[in-house]
C-alpha positions in Angstrom: -8.4 1.8 -18.7 -7.7 0.9 -22.2 -5.6 3.4 -24.1 -6.9 4.3 -27.6 -4.2 5.0 -30.3 -4.7 6.9 -33.5 -2.4 4.2 -35.1 -1.3 0.7 -33.9 2.2 1.5 -35.4 5.0 2.1 -32.8 7.5 4.8 -33.6 11.0 5.2 -32.7 12.7 8.4 -31.5 16.3 8.2 -30.1 16.2 5.6 -27.2 12.5 5.8 -27.1 9.6 3.9 -28.7 6.2 5.8 -28.7 2.7 5.7 -29.9 0.6 8.8 -30.8 -2.6 8.9 -28.8 -6.0 9.9 -30.2 -5.5 13.5 -28.8 -2.3 13.9 -30.7 -0.1 13.6 -27.6 2.6 10.8 -27.0 2.8 7.9 -24.8 6.2 6.5 -24.2 6.1 2.7 -24.6 9.6 1.6 -24.2 13.0 2.8 -23.4 16.1 1.2 -24.8 18.9 3.3 -23.5 21.3 2.8 -20.7 21.6 6.3 -18.9 21.9 6.4 -15.3 20.5 9.8 -14.7 17.6 10.4 -17.1 15.3 13.3 -17.9 12.2 12.2 -19.8 11.6 14.6 -22.7 8.4 16.7 -22.7 8.1 16.4 -26.3 9.0 13.8 -29.1 8.8 14.6 -32.7 7.2 17.9 -31.8 4.3 16.2 -29.9 3.7 16.7 -26.1 4.5 13.7 -24.0 1.4 13.0 -21.7 1.7 9.4 -20.6 4.7 6.9 -19.4 3.1 3.7 -20.6 2.8 0.2 -19.2 6.2 -1.6 -18.8 7.9 1.4 -20.4 11.0 1.4 -18.2 10.6 -2.1 -16.7 13.8 -3.8 -15.8 16.0 -0.6 -16.7 18.6 -1.6 -14.1 21.1 1.2 -15.2 18.7 4.0 -14.0 19.7 5.8 -10.7 17.6 8.7 -11.0 14.6 9.8 -13.4 12.8 13.0 -13.7 9.4 13.0 -15.2 8.4 16.2 -17.2 5.3 18.2 -16.0 3.7 17.5 -19.4 3.0 13.8 -18.1 -0.5 13.2 -16.6 -0.4 9.4 -16.1 2.2 6.8 -15.2 1.3 3.3 -16.4 1.2 0.0 -14.8 4.7 -1.5 -14.0 6.1 1.5 -15.6 9.3 1.4 -13.5 8.7 -2.3 -12.3 12.0 -3.8 -11.0 14.3 -0.8 -11.7 16.6 -2.2 -9.0 19.2 0.8 -9.0 16.7 3.5 -9.0 17.1 5.7 -6.0 15.4 9.1 -6.9 12.1 9.8 -8.8 10.8 13.3 -9.5 7.0 13.1 -10.2 5.7 16.5 -11.2 2.3 18.0 -10.0 0.8 17.3 -13.5 0.6 13.6 -12.7 -3.0 12.6 -11.6 -2.8 8.7 -11.7 0.1 6.1 -10.8 -0.7 2.8 -12.2 -0.7 -0.8 -10.8 2.8 -2.0 -9.6 4.4 1.2 -11.2 7.4 1.1 -8.7 7.3 -2.5 -7.6 10.5 -3.9 -6.6 12.5 -0.6 -7.0 14.6 -1.9 -4.3 16.8 1.1 -3.9 14.3 4.1 -3.5 14.6 5.5 0.0 12.1 8.3 -0.5 9.5 9.4 -2.9 7.2 12.4 -3.0 3.7 11.9 -4.3 2.2 15.3 -5.5 -1.2 16.6 -4.5 -2.3 16.2 -7.9 -2.4 12.3 -7.8 -6.1 11.1 -7.3 -5.4 7.4 -7.9 -2.7 5.1 -6.8 -3.1 1.4 -8.1 -2.5 -1.7 -6.3 1.1 -2.9 -5.6 2.6 0.5 -6.5 5.4 0.2 -4.0 5.4 -3.6 -3.5 8.9 -4.7 -2.5 10.4 -1.2 -2.3 12.5 -2.7 0.6 14.7 0.6 1.1 11.6 3.0 1.3 11.8 4.7 4.7 9.0 7.2 4.7 6.2 8.3 2.5 3.6 10.9 2.6 0.1 10.2 0.9 -1.4 13.4 -0.4 -4.9 14.3 0.7 -6.3 14.1 -3.1 -6.0 10.3 -2.6 -9.1 8.4 -1.1 -7.8 4.8 -1.0 -4.6 2.8 -0.3 -4.7 -0.3 -2.7 -4.1 -3.9 -2.3 -0.5 -4.7 -1.3 0.5 -0.9 -2.0 3.3 -1.0 0.6 3.6 -4.9 1.1 7.2 -5.8 2.0 8.5 -2.4 2.3 10.6 -3.6 5.1 12.4 -0.4 5.9 9.3 1.7 6.1 9.1 3.4 9.5 6.8 6.3 9.1 3.7 6.9 6.7 1.4 9.8 6.8 -2.1 8.8 5.9 -4.5 11.9 5.4 -8.1 12.1 6.4 -9.3 11.7 3.1 -8.5 8.1 3.0 -11.6 5.8 3.4 -10.2 2.5 2.6 -7.0 0.5 3.3 -7.2 -2.5 1.2 -6.0 -6.1 1.5 -2.5 -6.7 2.5 -1.6 -2.9 2.1 1.2 -3.1 4.7 2.1 -6.7 4.6 5.4 -7.5 5.8 6.4 -3.9 6.7 8.5 -5.2 9.6 10.1 -1.8 10.5 6.6 0.0 11.0 6.2 0.6 14.9 3.2 2.9 14.7 0.5 3.8 12.2 -2.2 6.5 12.7 -5.5 5.4 11.1 -7.5 8.5 10.4 -11.1 8.8 11.4 -12.1 8.7 7.8 -11.3 5.1 7.2 -14.2 2.8 7.1 -12.4 -0.4 5.9 -9.3 -2.2 6.8 -8.8 -5.1 4.3 -7.8 -8.7 4.7 -4.2 -9.3 6.2 -3.7 -5.4 6.1 -1.0 -5.5 8.8 0.0 -9.0 8.3 3.6 -9.6 9.6 4.2 -6.0 10.7 6.5 -7.5 13.2 7.5 -4.1 15.0 4.0 -2.8 15.3 3.2 -2.3 19.0 -0.1 -0.5 19.4 -3.2 -0.1 16.9 -6.0 2.3 17.5 -9.2 1.7 15.5 -11.2 4.8 15.1 -15.0 5.1 15.2 -15.3 5.4 11.5 -14.2 1.7 10.7 -17.2 -0.6 9.8 -15.1 -3.5 8.2 -12.0 -5.3 9.4 -10.9 -8.3 7.0 -9.8 -11.6 8.2 -6.3 -12.0 9.5 -5.7 -8.4 9.7 -3.1 -8.6 12.4 -1.7 -12.1 12.1 2.1 -12.5 12.7 2.4 -9.1 14.4 4.5 -10.6 17.1 5.2 -7.5 19.0 1.7 -6.2 19.0 0.6 -5.3 22.6 -2.8 -4.2 22.2 -5.6 -3.2 19.9 -7.8 -0.4 21.1 -11.3 0.7 19.5 -12.9 3.9 19.9 -15.7 3.6 22.3 -18.1 5.0 19.8 -17.3 2.6 17.1 -20.6 0.8 16.3 -19.1 -2.3 15.0 -16.0 -3.2 17.1 -14.8 -3.2 20.6 -11.8 -3.9 22.6 -11.4 -5.6 26.1 -8.0 -5.2 27.6 -6.5 -4.7 24.2 -8.3 -7.7 22.6 -10.3 -7.1 19.5 -14.1 -8.2 19.5 -17.1 -7.2 17.5 -19.4 -4.8 19.2 -21.4 -7.1 21.2 -18.4 -9.2 22.2 -19.8 -12.5 20.8 -16.8 -12.9 18.5 -13.2 -12.7 19.3 -11.5 -11.3 16.2 -7.8 -10.8 17.2 -5.5 -11.5 20.1 -2.1 -9.5 20.3 0.9 -11.8 20.7 2.3 -9.7 23.5 -0.9 -9.6 25.6 0.1 -12.5 27.6 1.2 -16.1 27.3 -2.2 -17.4 28.8 -5.8 -16.2 28.1 -9.3 -16.9 29.2 -11.9 -16.2 26.4 -14.7 -14.3 28.2 -18.2 -16.0 28.6 -20.6 -15.0 25.9 -18.1 -15.3 23.2 -19.7 -17.6 20.7 -17.2 -17.6 17.8 -13.4 -17.3 17.4 -12.5 -15.3 14.1 -10.2 -16.7 11.2 -6.6 -16.3 12.2 -7.6 -14.7 15.8 -4.5 -16.3 17.3 -2.4 -16.9 14.3 1.2 -16.0 15.0 0.8 -15.7 18.7 4.1 -17.5 19.4 4.1 -16.3 23.1 0.7 -17.7 23.9 1.0 -21.2 25.9 -2.6 -21.6 27.1 -6.0 -20.6 26.0 -9.2 -21.4 28.1 -12.2 -21.6 25.9 -15.8 -21.3 27.5 -18.7 -23.5 26.7 -20.4 -20.6 24.9 -18.0 -20.8 22.0 -19.8 -22.7 19.2 -17.7 -21.8 16.1 -13.9 -21.4 15.6 
């Protein structure tokens, strides 16, 4: 969403650059200091700070901790991008939106608490946060965006509330420490490559609410043993841990640890994109004459 300013002039206040919004409040647009532990002011030049702007603290590698005041309602895109030494962030419950790539490549953050006030989390927000170990998504959020947690290689635990309806493309790609994920029965969409290269993932249960699973959702999950689908799901099914469409005419995904040989059942007419991609344990596949497309 474009931000409307009362003036195009950027003003300075100490180590901060800022602009005054149409409502008379302030958006911080840049930080030029070198503090390690920073408390963002709630007022600048007597005006309330309501927004941390796009790229405002990008590449501030001196920062190890930051406290955002409870006057702030939005954190802009890439606001803290590549703050590689940042370990602690305090987000107040005044914040309602966190922009695209806001904390991407903050490689030292181990834990971050998203307040219940947040209703919108942009794409790639925690992309490449390789030290992040656990996170709880508040029930005010309805979607996990594209690549939100991609390459969070230390992430072992994530709590997804039953308000989430979609988990978008590559949301958990490369989360190689994630052994289990509980998909709530509110989710209708699992995006393309959503669990790509989750190399520690062992089992996945698809609830009956899911109506769409993107291509290559489980590729390179080398320790995946089985994918099970709720029997009441109207779009998908599983047979001995192998994922099919509901009427079992399309084989969608074969778990690598299912076995080194597999005979595709008669009646299957198509093999989905990437159905066997990354199945490094598989040595032999028998394809029936019923298959006409792969």
